[in-house]
mmCIF file of the C-alpha atoms, coordinates in Angstrom:
data_MODEL
# 
_entry.id   MODEL 
# 
loop_
_atom_site.group_PDB 
_atom_site.id 
_atom_site.type_symbol 
_atom_site.label_atom_id 
_atom_site.label_alt_id 
_atom_site.label_comp_id 
_atom_site.label_asym_id 
_atom_site.label_entity_id 
_atom_site.label_seq_id 
_atom_site.pdbx_PDB_ins_code 
_atom_site.Cartn_x 
_atom_site.Cartn_y 
_atom_site.Cartn_z 
_atom_site.occupancy 
_atom_site.B_iso_or_equiv 
_atom_site.pdbx_formal_charge 
_atom_site.auth_seq_id 
_atom_site.auth_comp_id 
_atom_site.auth_asym_id 
_atom_site.auth_atom_id 
_atom_site.pdbx_PDB_model_num 
ATOM 1   C CA . MET A 1 1   ? -71.261 77.510 -18.819 1.00 0.00 ? 1   MET A CA 1 
ATOM 2   C CA . THR A 1 2   ? -73.076 76.082 -22.036 1.00 0.00 ? 2   THR A CA 1 
ATOM 3   C CA . PRO A 1 3   ? -73.617 72.230 -22.144 1.00 0.00 ? 3   PRO A CA 1 
ATOM 4   C CA . GLY A 1 4   ? -71.814 70.448 -24.743 1.00 0.00 ? 4   GLY A CA 1 
ATOM 5   C CA . LEU A 1 5   ? -73.137 68.435 -27.696 1.00 0.00 ? 5   LEU A CA 1 
ATOM 6   C CA . ILE A 1 6   ? -73.514 64.663 -27.722 1.00 0.00 ? 6   ILE A CA 1 
ATOM 7   C CA . VAL A 1 7   ? -73.030 62.916 -30.704 1.00 0.00 ? 7   VAL A CA 1 
ATOM 8   C CA . LEU A 1 8   ? -73.877 59.153 -31.140 1.00 0.00 ? 8   LEU A CA 1 
ATOM 9   C CA . PHE A 1 9   ? -72.124 57.634 -33.812 1.00 0.00 ? 9   PHE A CA 1 
ATOM 10  C CA . GLY A 1 10  ? -73.630 53.925 -34.628 1.00 0.00 ? 10  GLY A CA 1 
ATOM 11  C CA . GLY A 1 11  ? -73.058 51.553 -37.233 1.00 0.00 ? 11  GLY A CA 1 
ATOM 12  C CA . PRO A 1 12  ? -71.893 48.130 -37.795 1.00 0.00 ? 12  PRO A CA 1 
ATOM 13  C CA . ALA A 1 13  ? -68.332 47.041 -36.815 1.00 0.00 ? 13  ALA A CA 1 
ATOM 14  C CA . GLY A 1 14  ? -65.884 48.184 -39.566 1.00 0.00 ? 14  GLY A CA 1 
ATOM 15  C CA . ALA A 1 15  ? -67.970 51.009 -40.601 1.00 0.00 ? 15  ALA A CA 1 
ATOM 16  C CA . GLY A 1 16  ? -65.318 53.866 -39.430 1.00 0.00 ? 16  GLY A CA 1 
ATOM 17  C CA . LYS A 1 17  ? -67.613 55.273 -36.726 1.00 0.00 ? 17  LYS A CA 1 
ATOM 18  C CA . THR A 1 18  ? -64.599 55.288 -34.280 1.00 0.00 ? 18  THR A CA 1 
ATOM 19  C CA . THR A 1 19  ? -62.537 57.306 -36.768 1.00 0.00 ? 19  THR A CA 1 
ATOM 20  C CA . LEU A 1 20  ? -65.116 59.444 -37.763 1.00 0.00 ? 20  LEU A CA 1 
ATOM 21  C CA . ALA A 1 21  ? -65.893 60.424 -34.221 1.00 0.00 ? 21  ALA A CA 1 
ATOM 22  C CA . ALA A 1 22  ? -62.302 60.891 -33.313 1.00 0.00 ? 22  ALA A CA 1 
ATOM 23  C CA . ALA A 1 23  ? -61.789 63.152 -36.386 1.00 0.00 ? 23  ALA A CA 1 
ATOM 24  C CA . TRP A 1 24  ? -65.107 65.143 -35.250 1.00 0.00 ? 24  TRP A CA 1 
ATOM 25  C CA . CYS A 1 25  ? -63.463 65.542 -31.780 1.00 0.00 ? 25  CYS A CA 1 
ATOM 26  C CA . ALA A 1 26  ? -60.296 66.769 -33.086 1.00 0.00 ? 26  ALA A CA 1 
ATOM 27  C CA . THR A 1 27  ? -62.280 69.622 -34.487 1.00 0.00 ? 27  THR A CA 1 
ATOM 28  C CA . ARG A 1 28  ? -64.116 70.741 -31.584 1.00 0.00 ? 28  ARG A CA 1 
ATOM 29  C CA . GLU A 1 29  ? -62.509 73.362 -28.899 1.00 0.00 ? 29  GLU A CA 1 
ATOM 30  C CA . ARG A 1 30  ? -63.364 70.647 -26.132 1.00 0.00 ? 30  ARG A CA 1 
ATOM 31  C CA . ALA A 1 31  ? -64.103 67.310 -26.707 1.00 0.00 ? 31  ALA A CA 1 
ATOM 32  C CA . VAL A 1 32  ? -64.240 63.807 -25.420 1.00 0.00 ? 32  VAL A CA 1 
ATOM 33  C CA . HIS A 1 33  ? -64.515 60.523 -27.207 1.00 0.00 ? 33  HIS A CA 1 
ATOM 34  C CA . LEU A 1 34  ? -66.264 57.630 -25.486 1.00 0.00 ? 34  LEU A CA 1 
ATOM 35  C CA . GLN A 1 35  ? -66.374 54.132 -26.865 1.00 0.00 ? 35  GLN A CA 1 
ATOM 36  C CA . LEU A 1 36  ? -68.765 51.676 -25.312 1.00 0.00 ? 36  LEU A CA 1 
ATOM 37  C CA . ASP A 1 37  ? -66.343 48.607 -25.839 1.00 0.00 ? 37  ASP A CA 1 
ATOM 38  C CA . ASP A 1 38  ? -63.747 50.734 -23.937 1.00 0.00 ? 38  ASP A CA 1 
ATOM 39  C CA . ILE A 1 39  ? -66.523 51.026 -21.031 1.00 0.00 ? 39  ILE A CA 1 
ATOM 40  C CA . ARG A 1 40  ? -67.234 47.208 -21.317 1.00 0.00 ? 40  ARG A CA 1 
ATOM 41  C CA . SER A 1 41  ? -63.644 46.746 -20.887 1.00 0.00 ? 41  SER A CA 1 
ATOM 42  C CA . PHE A 1 42  ? -63.680 48.191 -17.276 1.00 0.00 ? 42  PHE A CA 1 
ATOM 43  C CA . ILE A 1 43  ? -65.361 44.710 -16.355 1.00 0.00 ? 43  ILE A CA 1 
ATOM 44  C CA . VAL A 1 44  ? -62.104 42.733 -15.002 1.00 0.00 ? 44  VAL A CA 1 
ATOM 45  C CA . SER A 1 45  ? -63.983 39.560 -13.913 1.00 0.00 ? 45  SER A CA 1 
ATOM 46  C CA . GLY A 1 46  ? -66.769 38.005 -15.620 1.00 0.00 ? 46  GLY A CA 1 
ATOM 47  C CA . LEU A 1 47  ? -66.779 39.774 -18.829 1.00 0.00 ? 47  LEU A CA 1 
ATOM 48  C CA . ALA A 1 48  ? -69.034 37.905 -21.254 1.00 0.00 ? 48  ALA A CA 1 
ATOM 49  C CA . ASP A 1 49  ? -68.094 37.652 -25.094 1.00 0.00 ? 49  ASP A CA 1 
ATOM 50  C CA . PRO A 1 50  ? -70.247 40.337 -26.754 1.00 0.00 ? 50  PRO A CA 1 
ATOM 51  C CA . GLN A 1 51  ? -70.263 38.079 -29.767 1.00 0.00 ? 51  GLN A CA 1 
ATOM 52  C CA . GLY A 1 52  ? -71.205 34.969 -27.849 1.00 0.00 ? 52  GLY A CA 1 
ATOM 53  C CA . GLY A 1 53  ? -74.731 36.174 -26.794 1.00 0.00 ? 53  GLY A CA 1 
ATOM 54  C CA . GLY A 1 54  ? -76.836 35.096 -23.709 1.00 0.00 ? 54  GLY A CA 1 
ATOM 55  C CA . PRO A 1 55  ? -78.428 36.844 -20.797 1.00 0.00 ? 55  PRO A CA 1 
ATOM 56  C CA . GLU A 1 56  ? -75.002 38.019 -19.427 1.00 0.00 ? 56  GLU A CA 1 
ATOM 57  C CA . VAL A 1 57  ? -74.139 39.792 -22.711 1.00 0.00 ? 57  VAL A CA 1 
ATOM 58  C CA . GLY A 1 58  ? -77.560 41.803 -22.610 1.00 0.00 ? 58  GLY A CA 1 
ATOM 59  C CA . GLN A 1 59  ? -77.113 42.787 -18.935 1.00 0.00 ? 59  GLN A CA 1 
ATOM 60  C CA . GLN A 1 60  ? -73.483 43.892 -19.287 1.00 0.00 ? 60  GLN A CA 1 
ATOM 61  C CA . TYR A 1 61  ? -74.649 45.735 -22.551 1.00 0.00 ? 61  TYR A CA 1 
ATOM 62  C CA . ALA A 1 62  ? -77.215 47.763 -20.538 1.00 0.00 ? 62  ALA A CA 1 
ATOM 63  C CA . LEU A 1 63  ? -74.662 48.431 -17.693 1.00 0.00 ? 63  LEU A CA 1 
ATOM 64  C CA . ALA A 1 64  ? -72.134 49.796 -20.052 1.00 0.00 ? 64  ALA A CA 1 
ATOM 65  C CA . VAL A 1 65  ? -74.528 51.920 -21.614 1.00 0.00 ? 65  VAL A CA 1 
ATOM 66  C CA . THR A 1 66  ? -75.694 53.301 -18.332 1.00 0.00 ? 66  THR A CA 1 
ATOM 67  C CA . ALA A 1 67  ? -72.136 54.122 -17.491 1.00 0.00 ? 67  ALA A CA 1 
ATOM 68  C CA . CYS A 1 68  ? -71.223 55.394 -20.777 1.00 0.00 ? 68  CYS A CA 1 
ATOM 69  C CA . CYS A 1 69  ? -74.577 58.190 -20.718 1.00 0.00 ? 69  CYS A CA 1 
ATOM 70  C CA . SER A 1 70  ? -73.564 58.869 -17.278 1.00 0.00 ? 70  SER A CA 1 
ATOM 71  C CA . LEU A 1 71  ? -69.881 59.781 -18.499 1.00 0.00 ? 71  LEU A CA 1 
ATOM 72  C CA . ALA A 1 72  ? -71.336 61.633 -21.476 1.00 0.00 ? 72  ALA A CA 1 
ATOM 73  C CA . ARG A 1 73  ? -73.617 63.575 -19.234 1.00 0.00 ? 73  ARG A CA 1 
ATOM 74  C CA . VAL A 1 74  ? -70.746 64.751 -16.919 1.00 0.00 ? 74  VAL A CA 1 
ATOM 75  C CA . PHE A 1 75  ? -68.559 65.618 -19.599 1.00 0.00 ? 75  PHE A CA 1 
ATOM 76  C CA . ALA A 1 76  ? -71.398 67.526 -21.490 1.00 0.00 ? 76  ALA A CA 1 
ATOM 77  C CA . THR A 1 77  ? -72.432 69.399 -18.350 1.00 0.00 ? 77  THR A CA 1 
ATOM 78  C CA . GLY A 1 78  ? -69.008 70.505 -18.052 1.00 0.00 ? 78  GLY A CA 1 
ATOM 79  C CA . GLY A 1 79  ? -69.170 72.059 -21.466 1.00 0.00 ? 79  GLY A CA 1 
ATOM 80  C CA . TYR A 1 80  ? -67.340 69.220 -23.184 1.00 0.00 ? 80  TYR A CA 1 
ATOM 81  C CA . ASP A 1 81  ? -68.661 68.329 -26.892 1.00 0.00 ? 81  ASP A CA 1 
ATOM 82  C CA . VAL A 1 82  ? -68.909 64.206 -26.421 1.00 0.00 ? 82  VAL A CA 1 
ATOM 83  C CA . ALA A 1 83  ? -68.726 61.761 -29.277 1.00 0.00 ? 83  ALA A CA 1 
ATOM 84  C CA . VAL A 1 84  ? -69.934 58.403 -28.223 1.00 0.00 ? 84  VAL A CA 1 
ATOM 85  C CA . ASP A 1 85  ? -69.601 55.356 -30.550 1.00 0.00 ? 85  ASP A CA 1 
ATOM 86  C CA . ASP A 1 86  ? -71.348 51.940 -30.665 1.00 0.00 ? 86  ASP A CA 1 
ATOM 87  C CA . VAL A 1 87  ? -73.058 49.673 -33.047 1.00 0.00 ? 87  VAL A CA 1 
ATOM 88  C CA . LEU A 1 88  ? -76.521 51.382 -32.119 1.00 0.00 ? 88  LEU A CA 1 
ATOM 89  C CA . GLU A 1 89  ? -78.967 48.786 -33.588 1.00 0.00 ? 89  GLU A CA 1 
ATOM 90  C CA . PRO A 1 90  ? -82.246 50.559 -33.463 1.00 0.00 ? 90  PRO A CA 1 
ATOM 91  C CA . PRO A 1 91  ? -83.964 48.251 -30.597 1.00 0.00 ? 91  PRO A CA 1 
ATOM 92  C CA . ALA A 1 92  ? -80.804 48.469 -28.315 1.00 0.00 ? 92  ALA A CA 1 
ATOM 93  C CA . PHE A 1 93  ? -81.018 52.225 -28.732 1.00 0.00 ? 93  PHE A CA 1 
ATOM 94  C CA . GLU A 1 94  ? -84.493 52.604 -28.090 1.00 0.00 ? 94  GLU A CA 1 
ATOM 95  C CA . ALA A 1 95  ? -84.149 50.245 -24.755 1.00 0.00 ? 95  ALA A CA 1 
ATOM 96  C CA . CYS A 1 96  ? -81.017 51.500 -23.561 1.00 0.00 ? 96  CYS A CA 1 
ATOM 97  C CA . TRP A 1 97  ? -79.595 54.704 -24.908 1.00 0.00 ? 97  TRP A CA 1 
ATOM 98  C CA . ARG A 1 98  ? -82.819 56.909 -25.530 1.00 0.00 ? 98  ARG A CA 1 
ATOM 99  C CA . PRO A 1 99  ? -83.849 56.767 -21.761 1.00 0.00 ? 99  PRO A CA 1 
ATOM 100 C CA . GLU A 1 100 ? -80.515 57.456 -20.570 1.00 0.00 ? 100 GLU A CA 1 
ATOM 101 C CA . LEU A 1 101 ? -80.054 60.325 -22.815 1.00 0.00 ? 101 LEU A CA 1 
ATOM 102 C CA . GLU A 1 102 ? -83.579 61.589 -23.983 1.00 0.00 ? 102 GLU A CA 1 
ATOM 103 C CA . ASP A 1 103 ? -83.337 65.006 -21.903 1.00 0.00 ? 103 ASP A CA 1 
ATOM 104 C CA . LEU A 1 104 ? -79.832 65.927 -23.491 1.00 0.00 ? 104 LEU A CA 1 
ATOM 105 C CA . ASN A 1 105 ? -81.113 65.646 -27.198 1.00 0.00 ? 105 ASN A CA 1 
ATOM 106 C CA . PRO A 1 106 ? -78.264 63.774 -28.410 1.00 0.00 ? 106 PRO A CA 1 
ATOM 107 C CA . GLU A 1 107 ? -77.689 63.795 -32.345 1.00 0.00 ? 107 GLU A CA 1 
ATOM 108 C CA . VAL A 1 108 ? -77.456 60.347 -34.190 1.00 0.00 ? 108 VAL A CA 1 
ATOM 109 C CA . LEU A 1 109 ? -75.405 59.523 -37.127 1.00 0.00 ? 109 LEU A CA 1 
ATOM 110 C CA . ILE A 1 110 ? -75.081 56.026 -38.431 1.00 0.00 ? 110 ILE A CA 1 
ATOM 111 C CA . VAL A 1 111 ? -72.161 55.488 -40.323 1.00 0.00 ? 111 VAL A CA 1 
ATOM 112 C CA . LEU A 1 112 ? -73.193 53.176 -43.287 1.00 0.00 ? 112 LEU A CA 1 
ATOM 113 C CA . PRO A 1 113 ? -70.767 52.189 -45.805 1.00 0.00 ? 113 PRO A CA 1 
ATOM 114 C CA . SER A 1 114 ? -71.653 49.491 -48.439 1.00 0.00 ? 114 SER A CA 1 
ATOM 115 C CA . ILE A 1 115 ? -71.505 45.906 -46.896 1.00 0.00 ? 115 ILE A CA 1 
ATOM 116 C CA . GLN A 1 116 ? -68.308 45.211 -49.290 1.00 0.00 ? 116 GLN A CA 1 
ATOM 117 C CA . GLU A 1 117 ? -66.490 48.320 -47.837 1.00 0.00 ? 117 GLU A CA 1 
ATOM 118 C CA . THR A 1 118 ? -67.466 47.686 -44.109 1.00 0.00 ? 118 THR A CA 1 
ATOM 119 C CA . LEU A 1 119 ? -66.405 44.108 -44.383 1.00 0.00 ? 119 LEU A CA 1 
ATOM 120 C CA . ARG A 1 120 ? -62.952 45.463 -46.363 1.00 0.00 ? 120 ARG A CA 1 
ATOM 121 C CA . ARG A 1 121 ? -62.568 47.874 -43.486 1.00 0.00 ? 121 ARG A CA 1 
ATOM 122 C CA . SER A 1 122 ? -63.176 45.455 -40.779 1.00 0.00 ? 122 SER A CA 1 
ATOM 123 C CA . VAL A 1 123 ? -60.206 43.089 -41.953 1.00 0.00 ? 123 VAL A CA 1 
ATOM 124 C CA . SER A 1 124 ? -57.705 45.806 -41.484 1.00 0.00 ? 124 SER A CA 1 
ATOM 125 C CA . ARG A 1 125 ? -59.109 46.489 -37.916 1.00 0.00 ? 125 ARG A CA 1 
ATOM 126 C CA . GLN A 1 126 ? -57.231 45.538 -34.764 1.00 0.00 ? 126 GLN A CA 1 
ATOM 127 C CA . LYS A 1 127 ? -60.360 44.432 -33.178 1.00 0.00 ? 127 LYS A CA 1 
ATOM 128 C CA . ARG A 1 128 ? -61.667 41.229 -34.832 1.00 0.00 ? 128 ARG A CA 1 
ATOM 129 C CA . VAL A 1 129 ? -65.634 40.955 -35.351 1.00 0.00 ? 129 VAL A CA 1 
ATOM 130 C CA . LYS A 1 130 ? -67.045 37.777 -36.830 1.00 0.00 ? 130 LYS A CA 1 
ATOM 131 C CA . GLN A 1 131 ? -67.794 38.447 -40.372 1.00 0.00 ? 131 GLN A CA 1 
ATOM 132 C CA . GLU A 1 132 ? -71.507 37.047 -39.865 1.00 0.00 ? 132 GLU A CA 1 
ATOM 133 C CA . LEU A 1 133 ? -72.098 39.526 -36.987 1.00 0.00 ? 133 LEU A CA 1 
ATOM 134 C CA . THR A 1 134 ? -70.785 42.606 -39.009 1.00 0.00 ? 134 THR A CA 1 
ATOM 135 C CA . LYS A 1 135 ? -73.328 41.483 -41.831 1.00 0.00 ? 135 LYS A CA 1 
ATOM 136 C CA . LEU A 1 136 ? -76.204 41.211 -39.498 1.00 0.00 ? 136 LEU A CA 1 
ATOM 137 C CA . GLN A 1 137 ? -75.042 44.700 -37.702 1.00 0.00 ? 137 GLN A CA 1 
ATOM 138 C CA . HIS A 1 138 ? -75.264 46.032 -41.148 1.00 0.00 ? 138 HIS A CA 1 
ATOM 139 C CA . ALA A 1 139 ? -78.523 44.905 -41.998 1.00 0.00 ? 139 ALA A CA 1 
ATOM 140 C CA . ALA A 1 140 ? -79.935 46.095 -38.550 1.00 0.00 ? 140 ALA A CA 1 
ATOM 141 C CA . SER A 1 141 ? -78.363 49.414 -39.201 1.00 0.00 ? 141 SER A CA 1 
ATOM 142 C CA . GLN A 1 142 ? -80.250 50.190 -42.493 1.00 0.00 ? 142 GLN A CA 1 
ATOM 143 C CA . VAL A 1 143 ? -83.371 50.263 -40.496 1.00 0.00 ? 143 VAL A CA 1 
ATOM 144 C CA . TRP A 1 144 ? -82.543 53.678 -39.438 1.00 0.00 ? 144 TRP A CA 1 
ATOM 145 C CA . PRO A 1 145 ? -84.042 56.477 -41.587 1.00 0.00 ? 145 PRO A CA 1 
ATOM 146 C CA . ALA A 1 146 ? -82.023 57.317 -44.328 1.00 0.00 ? 146 ALA A CA 1 
ATOM 147 C CA . ALA A 1 147 ? -81.692 60.766 -42.882 1.00 0.00 ? 147 ALA A CA 1 
ATOM 148 C CA . LEU A 1 148 ? -79.758 59.602 -40.280 1.00 0.00 ? 148 LEU A CA 1 
ATOM 149 C CA . CYS A 1 149 ? -77.215 57.368 -42.203 1.00 0.00 ? 149 CYS A CA 1 
ATOM 150 C CA . LEU A 1 150 ? -73.952 58.567 -43.917 1.00 0.00 ? 150 LEU A CA 1 
ATOM 151 C CA . ASP A 1 151 ? -72.617 56.521 -47.084 1.00 0.00 ? 151 ASP A CA 1 
ATOM 152 C CA . THR A 1 152 ? -68.795 56.783 -46.468 1.00 0.00 ? 152 THR A CA 1 
ATOM 153 C CA . THR A 1 153 ? -68.033 54.225 -49.042 1.00 0.00 ? 153 THR A CA 1 
ATOM 154 C CA . GLY A 1 154 ? -64.814 55.352 -50.978 1.00 0.00 ? 154 GLY A CA 1 
ATOM 155 C CA . LEU A 1 155 ? -64.388 58.500 -48.839 1.00 0.00 ? 155 LEU A CA 1 
ATOM 156 C CA . SER A 1 156 ? -61.535 59.570 -46.766 1.00 0.00 ? 156 SER A CA 1 
ATOM 157 C CA . VAL A 1 157 ? -62.045 60.538 -43.124 1.00 0.00 ? 157 VAL A CA 1 
ATOM 158 C CA . ALA A 1 158 ? -61.686 64.224 -44.158 1.00 0.00 ? 158 ALA A CA 1 
ATOM 159 C CA . GLU A 1 159 ? -64.478 63.725 -46.880 1.00 0.00 ? 159 GLU A CA 1 
ATOM 160 C CA . SER A 1 160 ? -66.843 62.064 -44.661 1.00 0.00 ? 160 SER A CA 1 
ATOM 161 C CA . LEU A 1 161 ? -66.506 64.696 -42.017 1.00 0.00 ? 161 LEU A CA 1 
ATOM 162 C CA . ALA A 1 162 ? -67.093 67.367 -44.713 1.00 0.00 ? 162 ALA A CA 1 
ATOM 163 C CA . LEU A 1 163 ? -70.157 65.150 -46.020 1.00 0.00 ? 163 LEU A CA 1 
ATOM 164 C CA . ALA A 1 164 ? -71.800 64.629 -42.803 1.00 0.00 ? 164 ALA A CA 1 
ATOM 165 C CA . ARG A 1 165 ? -71.498 68.526 -41.985 1.00 0.00 ? 165 ARG A CA 1 
ATOM 166 C CA . SER A 1 166 ? -72.827 69.542 -45.469 1.00 0.00 ? 166 SER A CA 1 
ATOM 167 C CA . ARG A 1 167 ? -75.805 67.168 -44.731 1.00 0.00 ? 167 ARG A CA 1 
ATOM 168 C CA . GLY A 1 168 ? -76.520 68.813 -41.232 1.00 0.00 ? 168 GLY A CA 1 
ATOM 169 C CA . LEU A 1 169 ? -75.635 65.446 -39.405 1.00 0.00 ? 169 LEU A CA 1 
ATOM 170 C CA . LEU A 1 170 ? -72.388 67.091 -37.625 1.00 0.00 ? 170 LEU A CA 1 
ATOM 171 C CA . PRO A 1 171 ? -72.050 70.588 -36.217 1.00 0.00 ? 171 PRO A CA 1 
# 
């Protein structure tokens, strides 16, 4: 069996990474979409507020990344393409994600519309993230190499998917 691909969709809250990841999955023969926030929600007692900070947040984040990567590995080994979405700030990526998935060579795509577009999208989301945090995440995401970043400002989901494919960011 041919292993599936793993694509990590990163970017600030409200950027559209979940929407784009789901759209990409819908174009694949066999696909799984994993959201780090969903994995974190498995903690039923003692869940730290990820917008709060502190050591517990960092420990829970690292544990959720390990669990998410384990699931991605299982599904990819089973022949499923896997989309994983998280903010993916570069230091957290290097510390938590890369060691877990290094042998699987995941693709990385950073969804990065303008800050104005990101904040506009964020307001219409069910999940509320503090505007200050979204701004910090946006700034942190700009550190990624431009070749991995996709500016989806003003684009539909279909246009964003087509642009990502034309730039070789998605198969």
